[in-house]
SEBA-552446 format. One record per residue: y, z, x of N, C-alpha, C, O in turn; residue in one letter. Coordinates in steps of 0.001 Angstrom, whole numbers, plus 500000, padded with zeros to 6 digits. Atoms other than C-alpha are relative to their C-alpha. Example, Ala and Ser with C-alpha at 12.3 -4.5 7.8 and 13.67 -1.06 7.14 Angstrom:
<atoms>
498810500000500890495500507800512300501200500000500900501181500665501936a/498810499940499180498940507140513670501090500730499230502198500899499739s/
</atoms>
This chain:
<atoms>
499700500402501384118308631701565692500489498589499956501273498160500802l/499627501366500087118716628218564595501467499833499725501927500383498725g/498540500171500243122392627206564830500280498458500045499718497722500857k/499631501480499917123919623762564063500648499696501337501426500490501867p/499434500428498659124813621917567251501154499032499688501357498605498551t/498951501019500137127761619607567874499349498663499669498244498357500118a/500459501305500469127363616183566278499492499123501106498476498445500948r/500418500884498857127154614422569689498532500386500487497712499536500831q/501286499595499500124165616531570668498872499733499007497719499687499435e/501011500211500987122275615878567420499729498529499870498615498178499483r/500152501412500295122774612099567286498976499341501001498935499646502193a/500934500688499194120042609877568534500666498619500412501394498016499623r/499430501305499656121014606751570479499432498891499116498230498778498875p/500372501078500871121023603757568263499852500368498493499732499467497663g/500055499532501329120826605841565081501312499833499263502370499964499878a/498778500157500765123335605231562278500719501378499978500082502405499743a/499313498830499981126034607787562516500402500438498577500768499589497765q/499594499516501294126782609987559489501348500609500149501639501388501057h/498572499439499968130353610766558743500176500942498858499809500649497720e/499794499012501036131310613850556878501398499724499335502439500192499797d/498784500274500767133873612546554383499567499844498525498378499709498236r/500369499900501439134002612508550587498984499008499527498367499286498499p/500961500999500496131781609423550226498549500407500197497656499673499774g/501290499543499635128776611400551396499492501187499146498709502009499622f/500354498944500857128379613718548397498458500046499717497889501113499484q/501396500039500350124838612604547792499166500780501109498289501565500747y/500613499259498910123641613928551249500254501532499831499362502359500016d/499641498607500116125499617168550608499185500627498910498674501733499088h/500735499502501070123805617626547316498511500100500307497859501084499957e/501459500119499663120340616608548598499641501217500908498576501816500759a/500290498936499004120605619236551441500131501345499438499356502237499786f/499720498706500533122049622093549409499595500225498628499360501367498234l/500177499859501442121364621405545809501323499806499358502353500026499997g/498686500303500681124024620498543228500886501179499880502083501136500164k/499181498730500263125105624015542411500544500547501309501729500861501429e/499666499478498723125100625191545964501063499119500740501947499614501439e/499058500951499363126958622072547142501460500239499375502475500250500072a/498679499657500590129734622831544626500612501335500520501826501420500704r/499475498844499514130029626360545868500507499796501446501515500395501819s/499564500298498641130315625046549475501300499293500029502086499474500959f/498707500702500042133171622808548441501163500981499926502276500615500306d/498964498980500142135181625952547786500230500838501194501192501605501242q/499893499175498789134621627487551213500894499480501022501155498279501092l/499240500436498812136760627421554232499040499456500987497864499816500943s/500908500482498954135323625534557173499221501050500780498066500837501148p/500635498902499256134540628792558939498859500581499215497763500794499735e/501030499428500866132660630217555941498827498979499792497644499318499763e/501018501086500175130897626897555425499052499998501237497834499996501058s/500825499999498841129634626898559011499097501222500085497931501116500465r/500778498733499985128490630531558760498827499826499069497681500016499476e/501055500154501075126518629851555526498948498980500440497745499174500267r/500992501001499610125004626677556961499061500432501089497893500047501155l/500788499385498914123856628555560000498877500835499428497746500771499909g/501029499226500646122000630941557771498922499123499322497733499438499354k/500910500989500664120465627978555824499070499377501082497861499227500904i/500792500619498903119374626400559089498913500961500508497800500541500826v/501018498989499650117597629615560016498865499978498950497703500092499338d/501017499987501045115723629469556646499113498670500102497921498673499792r/500705501297499940114760625784557235499003500025501226497924499433501180i/500741500061498738113420626423560757498724500826499828498676501973500272d/501259499320500352109885627387559618499267500593501182498712501686501068d/500691499468498880108439627828563054500887500841500932500442501287501990n/499050499113499347111522629762564234500124499663501529500171500589502338e/499782500433498652111913627763567498501446499751500307501788499458501452d/498548500295499764115667627325567065500396498529499866501536498150500134g/499793501416500216115282623600566286499485499562498682498510500124498184y/500524500635501280114832621584563122499268498775500307499759497931501057l/500665501225499897112219618982562963500223499177498793500665499674497757t/499878500878501207112243615932560677499173500590498891499633500615497749t/500860499424501007109327617586558841500551501223499331500439501392498117e/499360498778500531111113620883558439501127499591499049501269500165497969e/498905500423500848114131619067557039499504499320498742500081499518497672l/500594500657501264112021616958554611499443501081499099499637501007497885k/500519498894500852110280620118553376501082500757499306500971501117498133n/498826499332500637113601621785552796500621499217498895500897499787497839w/499426500814501008115038618898550859499094499893498829499585499891497700i/500945499993501117111888618708548750500107501276499195500103501224497965k/499868498725500648112227622448547976501258500056499141501228500503497994r/498726499993500662115870622045547038500007499054498716500531499402497658v/500047500910501148115243619045544785499016500553498894499296500441497701q/500917499421501041112264620733543044500747501196499283500661501328498062k/499298498901500629114397623836542429501042499385498976501166499862497848r/499041500560500883117091621652540938499368499397498691499914499523497595y/500699500574501124114634619848538686499628501144499032499948501094497844i/500397498842500876113192623167537369501240500644499286501186500916498087y/498919499420500654116601624623536737500603499022498919501031499469497854e/499420500985500917117805621433535011499059499991498733499564500056497612n/500927499970501156114677621382532747500268501242499151500358501129497929v/499771498828500688115312625043531854501291499991499146501332500563498057a/498779500131500700118873624240530827499930499096498833500442499404497757k/500164501004501027117994621187528838499108500479498915499348500177497746v/500988499533500933115063622891527161500690500726498904500368500513497735w/499253499173501028117421625280525346500688499073499015500774499393497829k/499346500946500930119238622303523880499040499272499029499394498960497892d/500997500758500727116100620571522660499172500962499116498772500532498034y/500730499106500767114263623643521366500823500682498954501139501868499050d/499057499599501045116378623939518251499602501276499211500460502087498862l/500402498793500785114334626574516417499540501130500929499026502138500445n/500219498950499049113828628609519640498512500542499966498292501734500180k/501407499582499952110010628754519404499292499700501269498070499831501336d/500451500343498624109557627720523047499093498687499988498315498480500919n/500647501256500146108105624360521928501059498955499581502041499281498914k/499098501137500526109852620996521368499161499053499186498356498285499713i/500643500886500893108579619234518352500777498650500041501949498587500410a/499411501318500038109211615487517950501265499987499248502242499413499730w/498797499955500806111742616121515216501191500686500730502341500263500613e/498942499302499211113672618550517470500465499017501069501668498843501262e/499559500934498933113659615999520291500909498873499399501987498590499922y/499231501086500640114885613183517984501400500536499610502427499897499837k/498662499483500455117602615439516544500901500325501234502087499995501222q/499188499730498788118782616650520004500438498814500726501558498798501237a/499676501188499370118694613214521454500824498950499235501724498301499767t/499336501072500799119831610980518675500608500443498772500966499609497940y/499565499332501175121039613448516062501279499331499395501311499091498188g/498755500588500518124566611900515714499790498524499580500572497976498803y/500255501340500499122994608435515341499219499942498718499309498983497952y/500988499990501153120457609429512684500733500182498743500125500221497674l/
</atoms>
C-alpha cells in the first residue's frame, strides 16, 4: 500500500524544498480540494496522516506503492475538476432565479448586477 515517506526520502537533490506551514494553503487545496482541505485543517496530525495515507493509495493508479509525477498530476486534475463542477452547481442555483434549470440573460444580469441596476 502506498504510504507517505519521510520528507528527506522524498526530496530530490537540488529541488526546492516545500515547507508545511500556513503560507502553503494553495498546495493544500490543490492536492485535496477546497472542502477537503478545510476538513483536514480540523484533524489531529495522526488522523491527518491516516487519511492522507488512504488518499495516497487512491492516487497510486498502478498500485506499485509509489507515486509518479504523472499520477500526482492526474490526481490534482481530478480534484480541480471536481471543485469546478461543485462550484458551478452551487452558483447555478443563485443565477437560475425562476428554477427552470436555465439561466436567461435577464436572470444573469439580475443575479450579477441586481443591486446596481
